[in-house]
Every structure is written in structure tokens, then in C-alpha cells.
C-alpha positions as CSV (number, residue, x, y, z in Angstrom):
1,M,-25.9,-0.5,-2.2
2,A,-23.5,1.9,-3.9
3,R,-23.5,5.4,-5.3
4,I,-22.7,5.1,-9.0
5,L,-22.0,7.7,-11.6
6,V,-22.7,6.7,-15.3
7,A,-21.2,8.9,-18.0
8,D,-22.1,8.2,-21.7
9,D,-23.3,10.4,-24.5
10,E,-25.8,7.8,-25.7
11,P,-29.1,8.4,-23.8
12,G,-30.4,4.8,-24.5
13,L,-27.2,3.2,-23.0
14,R,-27.3,5.5,-19.9
15,E,-30.9,4.5,-19.3
16,F,-30.1,0.8,-19.8
17,V,-27.2,0.8,-17.3
18,A,-29.2,2.8,-14.8
19,D,-32.2,0.4,-15.0
20,A,-30.0,-2.7,-14.7
21,L,-28.2,-1.4,-11.6
22,A,-31.4,-0.2,-10.0
23,L,-32.3,-3.9,-9.7
24,D,-29.6,-4.2,-7.1
25,D,-30.8,-1.1,-5.2
26,H,-27.8,1.0,-6.3
27,V,-28.2,4.8,-6.4
28,V,-27.4,5.8,-10.0
29,V,-26.7,9.3,-11.3
30,T,-26.1,9.8,-15.0
31,A,-24.1,12.4,-17.0
32,A,-24.4,13.1,-20.8
33,D,-20.7,13.7,-21.2
34,G,-17.3,13.8,-19.5
35,K,-17.5,17.5,-18.4
36,A,-20.9,16.9,-16.8
37,A,-19.5,13.8,-15.0
38,A,-16.4,15.8,-13.8
39,K,-18.7,18.5,-12.4
40,L,-20.8,15.9,-10.5
41,L,-17.6,14.3,-9.1
42,D,-16.6,17.7,-7.6
43,E,-20.1,18.1,-6.0
44,R,-20.9,14.6,-4.7
45,A,-19.3,11.4,-3.4
46,F,-19.5,8.3,-5.5
47,D,-18.3,4.7,-4.9
48,L,-18.0,3.8,-8.6
49,V,-17.8,5.5,-12.0
50,I,-18.9,3.8,-15.2
51,T,-17.7,5.8,-18.2
52,D,-17.6,5.5,-22.0
53,L,-14.2,6.1,-23.5
54,K,-15.3,8.2,-26.5
55,M,-17.3,11.3,-25.4
56,P,-17.3,14.9,-26.7
57,G,-15.5,17.5,-24.6
58,L,-13.8,15.4,-22.0
59,D,-13.2,11.8,-22.9
60,G,-13.2,8.7,-20.6
61,L,-9.5,8.5,-20.2
62,S,-9.3,12.2,-19.1
63,L,-12.2,11.5,-16.7
64,L,-10.3,8.4,-15.4
65,R,-7.2,10.4,-14.8
66,K,-9.2,13.0,-12.8
67,V,-10.7,10.2,-10.6
68,R,-7.3,8.6,-10.0
69,A,-5.6,11.9,-9.2
70,E,-8.4,13.4,-6.9
71,Q,-10.3,10.4,-5.6
72,P,-8.1,7.3,-5.9
73,E,-10.4,5.3,-3.7
74,V,-13.2,5.4,-6.3
75,E,-13.4,2.5,-8.7
76,V,-13.8,3.1,-12.4
77,I,-15.2,0.8,-15.1
78,V,-14.8,1.9,-18.7
79,M,-17.0,1.0,-21.6
80,T,-15.5,0.8,-25.1
81,A,-16.7,0.1,-28.6
82,H,-15.0,-2.7,-30.6
83,G,-12.6,-0.4,-32.3
84,T,-11.2,1.2,-29.2
85,V,-9.9,-1.9,-27.3
86,D,-6.4,-0.4,-27.3
87,N,-7.7,2.6,-25.4
88,A,-9.3,0.2,-22.9
89,V,-5.9,-1.4,-22.3
90,E,-4.5,2.1,-21.7
91,A,-7.3,2.7,-19.2
92,M,-6.4,-0.5,-17.3
93,K,-2.8,0.8,-17.1
94,L,-4.1,4.0,-15.6
95,G,-5.9,2.1,-12.9
96,A,-9.4,1.2,-14.2
97,F,-11.0,-1.7,-12.4
98,E,-12.2,-3.4,-15.6
99,Y,-13.6,-2.6,-19.1
100,L,-16.8,-3.7,-20.9
101,Q,-17.1,-3.9,-24.6
102,K,-20.1,-2.4,-26.3
103,P,-22.7,-3.3,-27.3
104,L,-23.4,-4.8,-23.9
105,S,-24.7,-8.4,-24.1
106,G,-27.3,-7.9,-21.3
107,P,-27.7,-6.7,-17.7
108,D,-26.2,-9.8,-16.0
109,E,-22.6,-9.2,-17.0
110,L,-22.8,-5.6,-16.0
111,R,-24.4,-6.3,-12.6
112,L,-21.8,-9.0,-11.9
113,L,-18.9,-6.7,-12.7
114,V,-20.4,-3.8,-10.7
115,G,-20.9,-6.2,-7.8
116,R,-17.2,-7.1,-7.9
117,A,-16.2,-3.5,-8.1
118,V,-18.4,-2.5,-5.1
119,E,-17.0,-5.4,-3.1
120,R,-13.4,-4.3,-3.9
121,R,-14.3,-0.7,-2.9
122,G,-15.6,-2.1,0.4
123,L,-12.4,-4.0,1.0
124,R,-10.3,-1.0,0.0
125,D,-12.2,1.1,2.6
126,R,-11.4,-1.5,5.2
127,V,-7.7,-1.4,4.2
128,D,-7.8,2.4,4.3
129,G,-9.3,2.1,7.8
130,A,-6.4,-0.1,8.8
131,V,-4.0,2.4,7.3
132,R,-5.6,5.3,9.2
133,H,-5.5,3.3,12.4
134,H,-2.0,1.9,12.3
135,G,0.0,4.2,9.9
136,P,0.3,5.7,6.4
137,E,2.7,3.2,5.0
138,L,0.0,1.4,2.9
139,T,-1.1,4.6,1.1
140,H,-1.7,3.3,-2.4
141,G,-1.9,6.1,-5.0
142,D,1.4,5.0,-6.5
143,P,1.1,2.2,-9.1
144,T,3.8,0.2,-7.3
145,M,1.5,-0.2,-4.3
146,K,-1.6,-1.5,-6.1
147,P,-0.4,-5.2,-6.3
148,V,0.6,-5.0,-2.6
149,V,-2.8,-3.8,-1.5
150,D,-4.5,-6.3,-3.8
151,A,-2.4,-9.1,-2.3
152,I,-3.2,-7.9,1.3
153,E,-7.0,-7.8,0.4
154,K,-6.9,-11.3,-1.1
155,V,-4.8,-13.1,1.5
156,A,-6.6,-11.6,4.4
157,R,-9.7,-13.6,3.5
158,T,-7.7,-16.8,3.9
159,A,-5.8,-18.5,6.7
160,A,-2.5,-18.7,4.7
161,T,0.8,-18.0,6.3
162,V,2.3,-14.7,5.0
163,L,5.9,-13.6,4.6
164,L,6.4,-9.8,4.4
165,L,9.6,-8.7,2.7
166,G,11.0,-5.2,2.4
167,E,13.6,-2.8,3.8
168,S,13.4,-1.4,7.3
169,G,10.7,1.3,7.6
170,T,8.5,0.2,4.6
171,G,5.6,-0.7,6.8
172,K,5.7,-4.5,7.3
173,E,4.1,-4.4,10.7
174,V,1.4,-2.1,9.4
175,A,0.7,-4.6,6.6
176,A,0.6,-7.4,9.1
177,R,-2.0,-5.6,11.2
178,A,-4.0,-4.8,8.1
179,I,-4.1,-8.5,7.2
180,H,-5.3,-9.3,10.7
181,D,-7.9,-6.5,10.8
182,L,-9.3,-7.6,7.4
183,G,-9.5,-11.3,8.2
184,A,-11.8,-13.6,10.0
185,R,-9.7,-13.4,13.2
186,A,-10.0,-9.6,13.5
187,A,-11.8,-9.8,16.9
188,A,-9.1,-12.1,18.3
189,P,-5.7,-11.1,19.6
190,F,-2.9,-9.7,17.4
191,M,0.4,-10.6,19.0
192,A,3.8,-9.4,17.7
193,I,7.4,-10.1,18.7
194,N,10.6,-8.7,17.4
195,C,13.1,-11.5,17.0
196,A,16.0,-9.1,16.9
197,A,15.1,-7.2,20.1
198,L,15.7,-10.0,22.7
199,S,18.4,-12.5,23.6
200,E,17.9,-16.1,22.6
201,T,16.9,-17.1,26.2
202,L,14.4,-14.2,26.7
203,L,13.0,-14.7,23.2
204,E,12.2,-18.3,23.8
205,S,10.5,-17.5,27.1
206,E,8.5,-14.7,25.5
207,L,7.4,-16.9,22.7
208,F,6.6,-20.1,24.6
209,G,6.3,-19.0,28.2
210,H,8.1,-20.8,31.1
211,E,7.3,-22.8,34.2
212,K,8.3,-21.8,37.7
213,G,12.0,-22.6,38.3
214,A,12.8,-23.1,34.6
215,F,15.8,-20.8,35.0
216,T,17.3,-18.3,37.4
217,G,14.7,-15.6,38.1
218,A,11.7,-17.7,36.9
219,T,9.8,-17.3,40.2
220,E,6.4,-18.2,38.8
221,R,4.7,-19.7,35.7
222,K,4.4,-17.3,32.7
223,R,2.2,-17.8,29.7
224,G,4.1,-17.0,26.4
225,R,2.8,-14.7,23.7
226,L,2.1,-17.6,21.5
227,E,-0.3,-19.0,24.1
228,L,-1.9,-15.6,24.6
229,A,-2.4,-15.2,20.8
230,N,-4.5,-18.4,20.5
231,G,-7.3,-17.9,18.1
232,G,-5.7,-14.8,16.6
233,T,-2.7,-13.7,14.6
234,F,1.0,-14.1,15.6
235,F,3.5,-11.7,13.9
236,L,7.2,-12.6,13.9
237,D,9.1,-9.5,13.0
238,E,12.7,-9.8,11.9
239,V,12.3,-13.6,11.7
240,A,15.8,-13.9,10.0
241,E,17.4,-13.1,13.4
242,L,16.2,-16.4,15.0
243,K,19.0,-18.7,16.1
244,P,19.1,-22.3,14.7
245,E,17.7,-23.9,17.9
246,L,14.7,-21.6,18.0
247,Q,14.2,-22.0,14.2
248,A,13.8,-25.8,14.9
249,K,11.3,-25.2,17.7
250,L,9.3,-22.7,15.6
251,L,9.2,-25.2,12.7
252,R,7.6,-27.8,15.0
253,V,4.9,-25.3,16.1
254,L,4.1,-24.4,12.4
255,Q,3.9,-28.1,11.5
256,E,2.1,-29.6,14.5
257,R,0.6,-26.5,16.2
258,R,2.0,-27.8,19.5
259,F,4.7,-26.6,21.9
260,E,5.9,-26.8,25.6
261,R,6.7,-23.9,27.9
262,V,10.4,-23.6,28.8
263,G,11.1,-26.0,31.6
264,G,7.7,-27.7,31.2
265,S,6.7,-31.1,29.9
266,R,3.0,-30.5,29.2
267,T,2.2,-30.1,25.5
268,L,0.0,-27.2,24.6
269,E,-2.0,-26.8,21.4
270,V,-2.3,-23.4,19.6
271,D,-4.3,-22.1,16.7
272,V,-2.9,-18.9,15.2
273,R,-2.6,-17.3,11.8
274,W,1.2,-16.8,11.1
275,I,2.7,-13.7,9.6
276,A,6.5,-13.2,9.4
277,A,8.6,-10.3,8.2
278,T,12.2,-9.7,7.4
279,N,14.5,-7.1,5.6
280,R,17.1,-9.8,4.8
281,D,17.4,-12.2,1.9
282,L,16.4,-15.5,3.3
283,R,17.4,-17.4,0.2
284,T,21.0,-16.2,0.6
285,M,20.8,-17.2,4.3
286,I,19.7,-20.7,3.3
287,D,22.7,-21.0,1.0
288,T,25.0,-20.0,3.8
289,G,23.4,-22.3,6.3
290,T,22.1,-19.7,8.6
291,F,18.4,-20.2,7.9
292,R,16.5,-23.5,7.6
293,E,15.1,-24.1,4.2
294,D,12.2,-26.2,5.5
295,L,11.2,-23.2,7.8
296,Y,11.5,-20.8,4.9
297,H,9.0,-22.9,2.9
298,R,6.6,-23.0,5.8
299,L,6.7,-19.2,6.2
300,A,6.8,-18.2,2.5
301,V,3.4,-19.7,1.6
302,F,2.3,-16.2,0.4
303,P,5.2,-13.7,0.2
304,I,4.4,-10.0,-0.3
305,K,7.2,-7.6,-1.1
306,L,6.8,-4.0,0.1
307,P,8.6,-1.4,-2.2
308,P,10.9,1.2,-0.7
309,L,9.7,4.8,-0.4
310,R,12.1,6.0,-3.1
311,D,10.1,3.8,-5.6
312,R,6.8,5.3,-4.5
313,R,7.1,9.0,-5.5
314,A,3.4,9.5,-6.0
315,D,2.8,8.3,-2.4
316,L,5.5,10.4,-0.8
317,L,3.8,13.7,-0.3
318,P,0.4,12.2,0.8
319,I,2.3,10.1,3.4
320,A,4.3,13.2,4.5
321,R,1.0,15.2,5.0
322,T,-0.5,12.4,7.0
323,L,2.6,12.2,9.2
324,L,2.6,16.0,9.6
325,A,-0.9,15.9,10.9
326,R,0.0,13.3,13.5
327,I,3.2,15.2,14.5
328,A,1.3,18.5,14.8
329,G,-1.2,16.7,17.1
330,D,1.7,15.5,19.3
331,L,3.2,19.0,19.4
332,K,-0.2,20.5,20.1
333,R,0.0,23.0,17.2
334,S,-1.8,23.6,13.9
335,V,-0.7,21.4,11.0
336,P,2.1,23.1,9.0
337,K,2.0,23.2,5.2
338,L,4.8,22.1,3.0
339,T,6.1,24.9,0.6
340,P,6.8,23.9,-3.0
341,A,10.5,24.0,-2.3
342,A,10.0,21.7,0.7
343,E,8.0,19.3,-1.4
344,Q,10.8,19.2,-4.1
345,R,13.4,18.5,-1.4
346,L,11.3,15.6,-0.1
347,L,10.8,14.2,-3.5
348,A,14.5,14.4,-4.4
349,A,15.7,12.5,-1.3
350,S,16.6,8.8,-1.4
351,W,14.9,7.9,2.0
352,R,17.1,4.9,2.9
353,G,15.2,4.6,6.1
354,N,11.9,4.8,4.3
355,V,8.8,6.1,6.1
356,R,10.6,5.9,9.5
357,E,13.3,8.3,8.2
358,L,10.7,10.5,6.6
359,A,8.8,10.8,9.9
360,N,12.0,11.8,11.7
361,A,12.8,14.4,9.2
362,L,9.3,15.9,9.3
363,E,9.3,16.0,13.1
364,R,12.6,17.9,13.1
365,A,11.2,20.3,10.5
366,A,8.0,20.9,12.4
367,I,10.0,21.8,15.5
368,L,12.3,24.2,13.5
369,A,9.5,25.9,11.6
370,E,8.2,28.8,13.6
371,G,5.3,29.7,11.4
372,D,2.6,27.7,9.7
373,A,4.8,26.5,6.8
374,I,7.7,24.1,6.4
375,D,10.3,25.3,3.9
376,A,13.2,23.4,2.4
377,S,15.7,24.9,4.9
378,H,13.8,23.2,7.7
379,I,14.3,19.7,6.3
380,W,17.6,18.2,7.3
381,L,18.6,15.0,5.6
382,D,21.3,12.7,6.8
383,E,22.6,11.9,3.3
384,P,26.1,12.1,1.8
385,A,24.6,13.7,-1.3
386,R,23.5,16.7,0.8
387,Q,27.2,17.3,1.7
388,A,28.1,17.9,-2.0
389,P,29.5,21.2,-3.1
390,A,27.1,24.0,-4.1
391,G,25.6,23.6,-7.6
392,I,25.6,19.8,-7.4
393,R,22.1,18.4,-7.2
394,P,20.6,14.8,-7.0
395,L,20.4,13.0,-10.3
396,A,16.7,12.1,-9.8
397,E,15.9,15.8,-9.3
398,L,17.7,16.8,-12.5
399,E,16.0,13.9,-14.4
400,R,12.5,15.0,-13.2
401,E,13.2,18.6,-14.3
402,A,14.4,17.4,-17.7
403,V,11.3,15.3,-18.3
404,L,9.0,18.2,-17.3
405,H,10.8,20.7,-19.4
406,A,10.7,18.4,-22.4
407,L,7.0,17.8,-22.1
408,E,6.4,21.6,-21.7
409,F,8.5,22.3,-24.8
410,V,6.5,20.0,-27.0
411,G,3.1,20.8,-25.5
412,G,2.6,17.5,-23.7
413,N,3.2,15.2,-26.7
414,R,4.8,12.2,-25.1
415,R,6.3,10.7,-28.3
416,R,8.0,14.0,-29.2
417,A,9.2,14.5,-25.7
418,A,10.7,11.0,-25.6
419,E,12.5,11.7,-28.9
420,L,13.8,15.0,-27.5
421,L,15.1,13.2,-24.4
422,G,16.6,10.3,-26.5
423,I,14.6,7.6,-24.7
424,G,11.8,5.3,-25.7
425,E,8.2,6.4,-25.2
426,R,7.6,3.4,-22.8
427,T,10.7,4.6,-20.7
428,L,9.2,8.1,-20.6
429,Y,5.9,6.7,-19.4
430,D,7.7,4.8,-16.6
431,K,9.5,7.9,-15.5
432,L,6.2,9.9,-15.4
433,K,4.8,7.2,-13.1
434,K,8.0,7.2,-11.0
435,Y,7.8,10.9,-10.4
436,G,4.0,11.1,-9.9
437,V,3.5,13.2,-13.0
438,D,0.1,13.1,-14.8
């Protein structure tokens, strides 16, 4: 059962949709136009919005933009007449779940589509729960994160091996834990090991365990992490750092699901779901002979690339606020607010260390700020660009200002703004998404 808002200026269609969805025990509230729907969204919580595109006062695209900006977790289905399919395509670009073409053929298509949207909302809630539990890296208001979260949702339902790709600090372990938490093995162990953190000998012992007397200091039998993870998920972080001998042993486990403890002869069987991660280019390593191609193909059954924070401008401030709440809790103080100047400083930075670097910068700022607000002067960034002479500002910051000034000058007309800036309208649209501008 879901809470659904239906907005359409045709009374007969509103009644038809409400009656069809009542068959599945959904709670349906109707609105005669976009303004009434917007008011209801401010007053109540909904799981799904079904809206016509053409309505007096506030149209469906404007309503969709409001939902995406204020309640990105709410799914939206748009209804469109035959002549407005182009607008429906625009709605999909803005983040609509799907569109229905009017006149509706019957209740079955509508009920099926709503069922899919409600299921997706439930999965998204579970992803959000994983994010809240493990970290804010999977915040997904920015369009660049939508395919990532979609991929996590889909692959979590399977037993496929996943390879997570991305720079350090982009949230690969958070994604791995989300996949585990959303999958059928959620109640079983999640075991992780960082392949770059241990020497080859210690790493082999940690992975496979060892028998008593296997090496100096092995005074008793030890079960390895792989054995302890049986039935659950095993996460290999920084898998590119594995030495050739361990790569061969790992390949055997992936192929046969069998291994021996170090110094032992007894073969053990293991059933785990494999997730690996790296910030390096494994294809290049294959070409140079430092990573096995057969192991790569075993690991890269379902690759997911996590974008860097600098490409997720719409997510940056929500992530920063989540991190600040956590930092304030650790410091046992009230959560400080970011001033507009501080927000602009955060948005202009390149964040080479991604969320990890952002968290460090915010913790320093929270310590430096004496009041209940963090200003730009409290945010110290370890970037060469910040050492530039006075008057020189980051190019991204200047570009964002130019885009905003151009739009303001032409009253929000994107075509005229693009002409003023000397770029294509599509390029302008991409920049608006990049800087999180509605």
C-alpha cells in the first residue's frame, strides 16, 4: 500500500485513476491542478505523484521540478496527451519514473506501472537506510548518481560478482555494504579486507587462515576471514594491490569455491558473494602484466563506476550537512550551519580526496568555528589553487557565476542565455545540472 497524489484538471480522469489504484489498497489523494498538488505536497507525505503535464497555473514539469528539488525520494509518473510526447521526454530527463500517454487504455497498465514505481520507492528507501547507516556517499540527488543507485538496486537482488570502480573516497565500501544489506545475504556476515593494508604473508593468512606451526609465530590454528564470511558477502578493497601469487589463489577460490589454510592440506569449501573495489585502471595493469586478465573477468561480472565528488555538485551540500551532523555529535555540540559564503567555497573546490577530504575539511571548520555557523574563513583547503594571488578565483566558480548572471539577464530563457554565453543550449543544460541549478 502506498500514499499516492494524483494531479489532473480533468475530474473524470482523476476519478478513474483513483478508482483503479484503490483496487490495490493504495491511499489516493487528488488535486485539481498543479498549485493544489504543490500545497498538498507541503502538507503531507506521499510515496508517489501522478501528474498531468498540461495544467493551468502550475504545469506538470514545474510540479516535477518541485518534487525533485524538495522530496527527491518521491517517485513521479507523468501523463501526457499525444501531442506533448516531447514534454514527456523532458520529464524523463528531469527524473520522472515513467510516463503514460492519454487516453489511458485501461486500469491494468496504470496499476502495473504504479506497482513498479512503489517497488522502486521501497528499494530506494532501503538504499537510503544503508546510506544513513554506513555513510552519505550514496546520496543521489545529482543526476550522475541515479544510474549508480539503480545499478546497486538491481545487482543486489542477484548473486553476481560486483567490481566497484572509482577514486579514493568516493564511497566504494559504502556501496559494497549497501549491496549486501539489500541482498538475500543481508542477515549473514559482511567481511571486508583491504589488500593494500597488509604484507603479502599477513594478507594470505588473513584471507585463508593458517594452521598451527605454518610459520614463525603461528602458535595455534586461525580461521581466515573468507571462512568466517561463509554464507555472506566478502569485500576485497583495493584488489589491484594483490601480488601475482595471491591473484592466482584468489582466482581458484572464485572458480572452484575451495581453498586451504596456510600450512594446511585440508580443502575447505566456501559460499560467499564477491564484491571487489579498486581506484586503479585494471585494464592498464593487464597490459603491463601486473594483473591477471582471467581474474579481472571473474571480478568484473557487474562493474559499477562511482563518480568523483567534483562531478556531483548537486549532492555536495546535502553530503556536507550530513557529515556536519555526525561531526557535531562527535564533538558534543549543536550542528553548525553553513553560511552562503561557506557553501560557495565548498562548491568551488575540486575535492581530489572526495568525501573523505570533505569530511576532514568540515571537521577542521567545525573546530575553528566558535559560534553556530561555519563561514568561508573556517574552511581550509589543501589545494594549490588556494595559494593563488588575490583576485584569482577557480574557473568553475567563475563559470557558475557567468551562467547565473546570463540567466538572470534574460529572465531565465535558456535559449537566449546560451546565445549570450556563446554555447549550445544542450551545453548550458549540462552546466546547470553540473552546478545543481534549477
